[in-house]
C-alpha positions as CSV (number, residue, x, y, z in Angstrom):
1,M,-17.2,31.9,18.6
2,P,-13.8,30.1,19.0
3,K,-11.2,31.0,17.2
4,L,-9.4,29.1,14.5
5,N,-6.7,29.2,16.8
6,D,-8.1,28.1,19.6
7,F,-9.0,24.5,18.0
8,N,-7.8,21.6,19.5
9,P,-8.4,18.3,18.7
10,Y,-7.0,16.3,21.5
11,M,-10.1,17.3,23.2
12,N,-12.1,15.0,21.6
13,K,-9.8,12.2,21.0
14,T,-12.3,9.6,22.0
15,L,-14.6,10.5,19.5
16,L,-12.0,10.7,16.9
17,K,-11.0,7.1,17.8
18,K,-14.5,5.8,16.9
19,V,-15.2,8.0,14.0
20,L,-11.8,6.0,12.8
21,I,-12.8,2.9,13.5
22,I,-16.0,3.2,11.8
23,T,-14.3,4.7,8.9
24,F,-11.6,1.3,8.8
25,L,-14.7,-0.7,9.1
26,I,-16.4,0.7,6.1
27,E,-13.3,1.0,4.0
28,T,-12.8,-2.9,4.5
29,F,-16.3,-3.8,3.9
30,C,-16.2,-1.9,0.4
31,V,-13.0,-3.7,-0.7
32,T,-14.3,-7.2,0.1
33,Y,-17.7,-8.2,0.8
34,A,-19.6,-4.9,-0.7
35,L,-18.9,-6.2,-4.2
36,K,-20.6,-9.1,-3.7
37,F,-24.2,-7.1,-4.6
38,P,-23.6,-5.5,-8.2
39,T,-25.9,-2.9,-7.1
40,L,-24.1,-1.4,-4.1
41,I,-20.7,-1.3,-6.2
42,P,-21.2,2.7,-7.6
43,L,-21.9,3.2,-4.0
44,A,-19.1,1.2,-2.6
45,T,-16.5,3.0,-4.7
46,L,-18.0,6.2,-3.3
47,F,-17.8,5.0,-0.1
48,Y,-14.6,3.6,-0.4
49,F,-12.9,6.8,-1.7
50,F,-14.4,9.0,0.9
51,S,-13.7,6.1,3.6
52,G,-10.0,6.6,2.5
53,I,-9.6,10.2,2.7
54,L,-11.2,10.8,5.8
55,I,-8.9,8.2,7.4
56,A,-5.9,10.0,6.5
57,L,-7.7,13.7,8.1
58,L,-8.6,11.7,11.2
59,I,-5.2,10.7,11.6
60,L,-4.0,14.1,11.7
61,F,-5.8,14.9,14.8
62,L,-4.1,12.3,17.1
63,P,-1.1,12.6,18.8
64,K,1.6,12.0,16.7
65,A,3.5,8.5,16.5
66,N,6.3,8.4,19.2
67,V,8.6,5.6,18.5
68,P,11.8,7.2,17.3
69,G,14.5,5.2,16.3
70,W,14.5,1.6,15.7
71,S,12.4,0.8,19.1
72,M,8.4,0.9,18.3
73,G,7.9,2.0,21.2
74,G,6.7,-1.1,23.1
75,M,3.9,-1.7,20.3
76,L,5.1,-4.5,19.0
77,T,4.5,-7.4,21.7
78,I,4.5,-10.4,22.1
79,N,2.6,-12.7,24.6
80,R,1.0,-16.4,24.1
81,Y,-2.1,-15.7,22.7
82,K,-0.5,-13.3,20.2
83,I,2.0,-16.3,19.2
84,L,-1.0,-18.8,19.5
85,S,-2.9,-16.5,16.6
86,L,0.1,-16.5,14.6
87,G,0.4,-19.9,14.3
88,I,-3.0,-20.3,13.4
89,L,-3.0,-17.6,10.8
90,G,-0.1,-19.2,9.1
91,I,-1.4,-23.0,9.4
92,M,-5.2,-21.2,7.7
93,M,-2.7,-19.1,5.1
94,I,-0.8,-22.6,4.2
95,H,-3.8,-24.5,3.8
96,F,-6.2,-22.4,1.7
97,S,-3.2,-21.0,-0.2
98,A,-2.2,-24.7,-1.0
99,I,-5.8,-25.5,-2.4
100,W,-5.8,-22.4,-4.6
101,M,-2.4,-23.6,-6.4
102,E,-3.6,-26.7,-6.7
103,D,-6.5,-25.9,-8.5
104,N,-5.4,-23.0,-10.3
105,P,-1.9,-23.5,-12.0
106,L,0.0,-21.2,-13.5
107,L,-1.1,-20.6,-17.0
108,V,-0.2,-17.6,-19.1
109,T,-3.9,-17.7,-20.5
110,D,-5.3,-16.7,-17.0
111,A,-2.8,-14.1,-15.9
112,D,0.7,-13.0,-17.6
113,M,2.2,-11.7,-14.8
114,L,3.7,-14.5,-12.5
115,P,4.7,-16.7,-15.3
116,V,6.7,-13.6,-16.9
117,I,8.3,-13.2,-13.8
118,K,9.1,-16.9,-13.2
119,V,11.4,-16.5,-16.2
120,M,12.7,-13.3,-15.6
121,S,13.5,-15.3,-11.9
122,E,15.0,-17.7,-13.8
123,R,17.0,-16.1,-16.0
124,F,18.2,-14.2,-13.1
125,L,19.2,-17.4,-11.4
126,M,21.1,-19.2,-13.9
127,G,23.3,-16.3,-14.0
128,H,22.1,-14.4,-17.6
129,W,21.7,-10.9,-15.9
130,N,21.6,-9.4,-19.3
131,Q,19.0,-11.6,-20.2
132,V,16.7,-11.0,-18.0
133,Y,14.9,-8.4,-19.5
134,S,14.8,-9.4,-23.1
135,I,12.2,-11.2,-24.7
136,I,10.4,-14.1,-23.7
137,P,9.2,-16.1,-27.1
138,Q,7.2,-18.8,-25.4
139,I,4.7,-15.9,-23.9
140,W,2.2,-14.4,-26.3
141,G,4.9,-15.5,-29.2
142,G,7.1,-13.0,-27.6
143,M,6.7,-10.5,-24.7
144,K,9.2,-7.7,-23.2
145,P,9.3,-8.1,-19.5
146,I,8.4,-4.2,-18.0
147,Y,8.6,-5.5,-14.2
148,L,11.2,-3.7,-11.8
149,P,13.6,-5.7,-10.2
150,A,12.3,-5.0,-6.7
151,M,8.9,-6.5,-7.8
152,W,10.0,-10.2,-9.2
153,L,13.6,-10.4,-7.4
154,P,11.6,-11.8,-4.3
155,F,10.0,-14.5,-6.3
156,S,13.7,-15.7,-7.2
157,I,13.6,-17.3,-3.4
158,P,10.6,-20.2,-4.3
159,V,12.6,-20.6,-8.1
160,A,15.4,-21.3,-6.5
161,L,13.6,-24.0,-4.1
162,N,11.8,-25.7,-6.7
163,V,8.3,-24.6,-5.5
164,D,5.3,-22.6,-6.6
165,V,6.6,-18.3,-7.0
166,R,3.2,-17.9,-5.3
167,W,4.6,-18.9,-2.1
168,T,6.3,-15.4,-1.5
169,T,2.8,-13.6,-2.0
170,V,1.5,-16.0,0.7
171,A,4.6,-15.4,3.1
172,I,4.4,-11.3,2.6
173,L,1.3,-11.2,3.4
174,F,1.6,-13.7,6.6
175,L,4.3,-11.5,7.5
176,S,1.8,-8.2,7.0
177,F,-0.8,-9.9,9.0
178,S,1.7,-10.5,11.6
179,V,2.4,-6.9,12.3
180,F,-1.4,-6.2,12.8
181,I,-1.6,-8.7,15.1
182,L,1.8,-7.5,17.2
183,F,0.2,-4.2,17.3
184,L,-2.9,-5.5,18.9
185,N,-3.2,-5.0,22.4
186,P,-6.7,-5.2,23.8
187,R,-8.1,-3.7,26.9
188,K,-10.3,-4.0,29.0
189,K,-13.9,-2.3,28.9
190,D,-12.8,-1.5,25.3
191,L,-14.2,-2.7,22.8
192,T,-11.6,-1.4,20.0
193,A,-9.5,-3.9,19.2
194,V,-12.9,-6.6,19.1
195,F,-13.4,-4.2,15.8
196,L,-10.0,-4.3,14.4
197,V,-9.9,-7.9,14.9
198,I,-13.3,-8.2,12.7
199,A,-11.9,-5.9,10.2
200,G,-8.8,-7.7,9.7
201,F,-10.4,-10.6,9.5
202,C,-12.6,-9.7,7.2
203,L,-10.1,-8.8,4.9
204,F,-7.7,-11.7,5.7
205,W,-11.0,-14.3,4.6
206,W,-11.8,-12.3,1.8
207,L,-8.3,-13.0,0.2
208,F,-7.7,-16.5,1.3
209,T,-11.2,-18.0,0.5
210,D,-13.1,-15.9,-1.5
211,E,-12.1,-16.7,-5.6
212,A,-13.3,-12.7,-6.7
213,A,-10.1,-11.7,-4.9
214,G,-7.6,-13.3,-6.7
215,L,-4.9,-11.7,-4.8
216,V,-3.0,-15.1,-4.3
217,T,-3.6,-17.4,-7.3
218,Y,-3.1,-15.2,-10.5
219,T,-0.5,-11.7,-9.1
220,E,2.7,-11.0,-7.5
221,E,0.8,-7.9,-5.8
222,G,1.7,-9.0,-2.5
223,V,5.5,-8.2,-2.9
224,V,4.0,-4.7,-3.5
225,I,1.8,-4.9,0.0
226,G,4.8,-5.6,2.0
227,Y,7.0,-2.8,1.1
228,Y,4.0,-0.7,1.8
229,V,3.7,-1.7,4.9
230,L,7.8,-2.1,5.4
231,L,7.2,2.0,4.1
232,V,4.5,2.4,6.9
233,L,6.6,1.2,9.7
234,A,9.6,3.4,8.3
235,L,7.2,6.8,9.0
236,L,6.3,5.4,12.1
237,K,9.7,5.1,13.2
238,R,10.8,8.0,11.8
239,N,14.0,6.2,10.7
240,Y,15.1,8.2,7.7
241,W,17.7,5.7,6.3
242,L,14.8,2.9,6.4
243,I,12.5,5.6,4.8
244,G,14.9,6.0,1.8
245,V,15.2,2.4,1.5
246,T,11.8,1.7,1.6
247,I,10.7,4.4,-1.0
248,S,13.0,3.2,-3.4
249,L,11.5,-0.6,-3.0
250,C,8.2,0.5,-3.4
251,A,9.4,2.6,-6.2
252,L,10.7,-0.5,-7.8
253,S,7.7,-2.0,-7.3
254,R,4.8,0.1,-7.6
255,Y,5.0,3.5,-7.9
256,A,1.1,4.4,-7.1
257,F,3.4,7.0,-4.5
258,A,5.1,8.9,-7.0
259,G,2.8,12.1,-5.8
260,W,3.6,12.1,-2.7
261,I,7.4,11.6,-2.9
262,P,7.7,15.4,-4.0
263,A,5.0,16.6,-1.0
264,L,7.6,14.6,1.8
265,F,10.4,16.6,0.3
266,I,8.5,19.5,0.5
267,Y,7.4,19.0,3.9
268,L,10.7,18.3,5.7
269,L,12.1,21.3,3.9
270,C,9.6,23.7,5.6
271,Q,11.0,22.1,8.3
272,K,14.4,22.6,7.7
273,Q,15.0,18.9,8.6
274,F,18.0,18.8,6.0
275,W,20.2,16.1,7.6
276,N,16.9,13.7,7.5
277,I,16.5,14.5,3.8
278,G,20.0,13.5,3.1
279,K,19.6,10.4,4.7
280,M,16.8,9.6,2.4
281,V,18.8,10.4,-0.7
282,I,21.6,8.4,0.1
283,S,19.9,5.5,1.2
284,G,17.8,5.3,-1.6
285,I,20.5,6.2,-4.2
286,I,22.3,3.4,-2.6
287,C,19.3,0.7,-2.9
288,L,18.9,2.1,-6.8
289,F,22.3,1.1,-7.5
290,L,22.5,-2.3,-5.9
291,F,18.6,-3.3,-7.1
292,V,19.2,-1.6,-10.7
293,Y,22.3,-0.1,-11.9
294,I,24.6,-2.8,-11.1
295,P,23.2,-5.7,-12.2
296,F,20.9,-4.3,-15.0
297,G,21.7,-0.7,-15.9
298,W,19.8,2.5,-15.9
299,G,17.8,1.4,-19.2
300,V,15.3,-0.6,-17.1
301,I,14.3,2.7,-15.4
302,L,13.9,4.2,-18.9
303,N,12.2,1.7,-20.3
304,T,9.6,2.4,-17.3
305,L,9.0,5.7,-17.9
306,Q,7.5,5.1,-21.0
307,L,4.9,3.1,-19.6
308,P,2.2,5.4,-18.7
309,G,2.1,6.6,-22.0
310,E,0.6,2.9,-23.2
311,Y,-2.2,3.1,-20.2
312,V,-4.6,4.7,-22.6
313,H,-4.3,2.2,-25.1
314,F,-4.4,-1.0,-22.8
315,A,-7.3,0.6,-21.1
316,G,-8.9,1.0,-24.6
317,R,-8.3,-2.4,-25.0
318,V,-9.9,-3.4,-21.7
319,W,-12.8,-1.1,-22.6
320,H,-13.5,-3.3,-25.5
321,D,-12.6,-6.9,-24.5
322,R,-13.8,-6.8,-20.5
323,P,-15.6,-3.9,-19.7
324,E,-17.2,-6.7,-17.0
325,I,-13.7,-5.3,-15.2
326,F,-14.8,-1.9,-14.9
327,A,-18.6,-2.3,-13.6
328,G,-17.7,-4.8,-11.1
329,M,-14.6,-3.5,-9.6
330,L,-13.9,-0.1,-7.4
331,G,-12.3,2.9,-8.8
332,F,-14.1,5.8,-10.8
333,S,-13.5,4.7,-14.8
334,K,-16.8,2.7,-14.2
335,F,-18.2,7.3,-13.8
336,F,-16.1,7.8,-17.1
337,G,-16.7,5.5,-19.7
338,P,-14.7,4.6,-22.7
339,G,-15.3,7.7,-23.9
340,K,-13.3,9.5,-21.5
341,I,-9.9,7.4,-20.7
342,E,-7.7,10.3,-21.9
343,L,-9.4,12.8,-19.1
344,Q,-9.5,10.0,-16.6
345,H,-5.6,9.8,-17.0
346,H,-4.9,13.3,-17.1
347,L,-7.0,13.5,-14.0
348,L,-4.9,10.9,-12.6
349,L,-1.6,12.4,-13.2
350,G,-2.3,15.8,-11.9
351,L,-4.5,14.9,-9.1
352,S,-1.5,12.2,-7.9
353,F,1.2,14.8,-8.4
354,T,-1.1,18.2,-6.9
355,V,-2.8,17.0,-4.4
356,P,-0.8,15.9,-2.4
357,T,2.0,18.8,-2.3
358,L,-0.9,21.1,-1.6
359,F,-2.2,19.1,1.5
360,V,1.3,19.2,3.4
361,V,2.0,23.2,2.4
362,L,-1.6,23.3,3.8
363,C,-1.0,21.2,6.9
364,W,2.5,23.8,7.5
365,W,0.5,27.1,7.1
366,L,-2.5,25.9,9.4
367,K,0.7,24.2,11.4
368,V,2.6,27.6,11.9
369,K,0.3,30.5,11.0
370,Q,-2.9,28.9,12.6
371,K,-1.5,27.1,16.1
372,I,-3.5,24.2,15.0
373,K,-1.9,21.2,16.4
374,L,-2.0,18.5,13.3
375,S,0.6,15.3,13.5
376,N,1.4,12.5,11.0
377,V,1.0,15.0,7.9
378,S,3.4,12.7,6.0
379,I,2.0,9.5,6.7
380,A,-2.0,11.0,5.9
381,A,-0.3,12.4,2.7
382,L,1.3,9.0,1.9
383,K,-2.7,7.6,2.1
384,I,-4.2,10.1,0.5
385,S,-2.1,9.9,-2.4
386,L,-3.0,6.0,-2.6
387,V,-6.5,6.6,-2.5
388,L,-6.2,9.1,-5.2
389,F,-4.0,6.8,-7.3
390,Y,-6.2,3.8,-7.6
391,C,-9.2,5.0,-7.2
392,F,-8.7,7.4,-10.8
393,I,-6.3,4.0,-11.8
394,D,-6.9,3.7,-15.7
395,V,-8.1,-0.2,-15.3
396,P,-8.9,-1.4,-11.6
397,Y,-8.1,-4.4,-11.3
398,L,-9.7,-5.3,-7.6
399,Y,-5.8,-6.5,-6.3
400,L,-4.3,-3.3,-6.8
401,F,-6.5,-1.8,-4.4
402,Y,-5.3,-4.4,-1.3
403,T,-2.0,-1.9,-1.1
404,S,-4.2,1.1,0.4
405,S,-6.4,-1.5,2.7
406,F,-3.2,-2.9,4.0
407,V,-2.1,0.5,5.1
408,S,-4.9,1.2,6.6
409,L,-4.6,-1.6,8.5
410,I,-1.9,-1.4,10.0
411,L,-1.6,2.8,10.3
412,V,-5.2,2.5,12.0
413,T,-4.5,-0.2,14.3
414,F,-0.9,1.5,15.7
415,F,-2.9,4.8,16.7
416,L,-5.6,3.4,18.1
417,M,-3.8,0.6,20.1
418,Q,-1.2,3.2,21.2
419,K,-1.3,3.6,25.1
420,D,-2.3,7.2,26.1
421,E,1.0,8.1,28.0
422,E,2.8,7.1,24.7
423,Q,0.0,9.5,22.6
424,V,0.6,12.5,25.5
425,S,4.7,12.3,25.2
426,V,4.8,14.1,22.3
427,S,8.2,14.9,19.9
428,K,9.4,18.0,18.8
429,K,10.8,16.2,15.6
430,A,7.4,15.3,13.9
431,L,7.1,14.0,10.2
């Protein structure tokens, strides 16, 4: 019987890639068109969870991303076919988005997120920085804004241009899908790129043509997607200055990855990468000062830290007013029911902060003590963190889950499209 330390995951690289693309297709289907079949939603919820975890585990056994520094190692290639694809993508996005915006004006009664953000942006552009977080009398008779700066600041651009704020979401989604297209490098007699295109198009078509998606029409989540895509690129490039900046941007928009941050630091400490930790801390703190402390003060952060305690009560109200949200969406809340909201919330916090750390420690032990070749540990831990957070989230609005989908889209495409010679060349400084 072979010993554990004799295990060589690279021997079945082809099989690993096949399983990875199948798993990615399943995850994408579960978060999109599987929701059209109500009887399948509970099963789709479970498949979504396990496929997301499996994607993370499979990435461990693929050779690490060999793209140090600012270069993407030739991965972001451009040719006339990609330029044509980007042009078609942009035209389609503009066409469908214009229709959605015309048919669905920004109304507080539909969703109050973007109207609140618009008022915050208007106050900021008028120079009333000390009033950005003041109560908004015209929304629900007086509503206090809660969004962190990195969430609402990008929407100041369309406000300044006097156009619909939702064009910010469209622009960021275009950039995110563009990364996917630029990573595609089809090879002869290899259908991998074909399946990736199917998955990418499925996600695109769902987001821009199906009313159930709601991402462009009602939400600000496109900004979050953009930050997390940038974080993935920073991790792939192993640029720790950029990693620090993107961690701050993600934390100042949607802190779904909160449990991953201590896991990342612990893993880097295990590798004695003290200077790289220093780079992240320095760039992250500078980003926090520029986006938060200098313009708005630390009160913004302190108020946000108090919000998680209110989520249990909010979930209770949603269960009372709109229970169909839980039955018709992904997330485990449908299995807990309205009587176990607190249990679900405690599991959300406990698993989010323990599992990623235990995961990286286990991976480190397997690498050092058992001599098993594991790569991309930090990236895999990020994916696990997002899957856990969104599956256990108190109120599983569907638009929240797309961030994890885009992380998968970029990661899976990158690792499946790397050239073999790039995969064989393994750097000694791994994340």
